[in-house]
TINU-934206 format. One line per field, with one value per residue (C-alpha): residue number from 1; z, y, x; residue in three letters. Coordinates in steps of 0.1 Angstrom, whole numbers. Example, Ala and Ser with C-alpha at 12.3 -4.5 7.8 and 13.67 -1.06 7.14 Angstrom:
BEGIN
pos (1;2) .
Z (78;71) .
Y (-45;-11) .
X (123;137) .
code (ALA;SER) .
// end
This chain:
BEGIN
pos (1;2;3;4;5;6;7;8;9;10;11;12;13;14;15;16;17;18;19;20;21;22;23;24;25;26;27;28;29;30;31;32;33;34;35;36;37;38;39;40;41;42;43;44;45;46;47;48;49;50;51;52;53;54;55;56;57;58;59;60;61;62;63;64;65;66;67;68;69;70;71;72;73;74;75;76;77;78;79;80;81;82) .
Z (-29;-61;-83;-110;-86;-77;-113;-120;-92;-106;-141;-127;-107;-111;-121;-103;-91;-69;-38;-19;17;35;56;24;24;-11;-18;-50;-49;-70;-67;-58;-49;-50;-29;-35;-10;19;5;7;-14;-9;-24;-24;-13;-36;-19;5;16;52;59;96;97;86;102;83;72;54;28;17;31;14;29;32;29;32;6;32;37;1;-11;-47;-72;-102;-128;-129;-163;-167;-172;-139;-120;-136) .
Y (-396;-395;-425;-408;-405;-442;-452;-430;-449;-482;-472;-463;-493;-497;-461;-429;-405;-374;-378;-347;-353;-331;-315;-303;-330;-341;-376;-389;-426;-457;-474;-511;-519;-502;-519;-502;-526;-516;-481;-481;-481;-496;-477;-472;-437;-420;-386;-365;-329;-340;-366;-360;-381;-412;-434;-440;-476;-491;-505;-485;-500;-500;-477;-478;-449;-449;-431;-406;-396;-385;-352;-352;-376;-365;-386;-378;-376;-378;-340;-334;-357;-340) .
X (345;325;318;340;369;366;365;396;414;403;415;449;459;497;500;508;481;480;458;447;435;409;437;455;482;491;504;519;510;512;479;480;444;410;383;349;332;354;358;396;427;462;491;529;537;562;561;540;538;536;564;562;530;548;574;606;614;643;619;589;557;522;497;459;435;398;378;366;402;406;392;406;422;442;460;497;514;552;554;537;561;591) .
code (MET;THR;PRO;GLU;ALA;ILE;ALA;LEU;LEU;GLN;GLN;ASN;ILE;GLY;LYS;VAL;VAL;ARG;LEU;THR;ARG;PRO;ASP;GLY;GLU;VAL;ILE;PHE;ALA;LYS;ILE;THR;LEU;VAL;ASP;PRO;LEU;ASP;GLU;GLU;ILE;VAL;PHE;ASP;MET;LEU;SER;THR;THR;ASP;GLU;SER;LYS;TYR;GLU;LYS;PHE;ASP;ARG;GLN;PRO;ALA;TYR;LEU;LEU;TYR;PHE;SER;ASP;ILE;SER;ALA;VAL;ASP;VAL;VAL;THR;ASP;SER;VAL;ARG;GLY) .
// end
């Protein structure tokens, strides 16, 4: 992940971003934590294009992704989310 993408994540803690994974999965996520030292993020998943990867829970858990598992980061505006 580029330094610009990392900075974008850091600037959007508590906000919604669109994460694209190398396999093409797209995740809409509310960023909780960005850890440049361990190269990971923690987020609340709002939606994904591949729900079959994730176990269903009564309460929504937080998820962790390593920077290497993210190929693109985009800021989500209200008009994009619908």
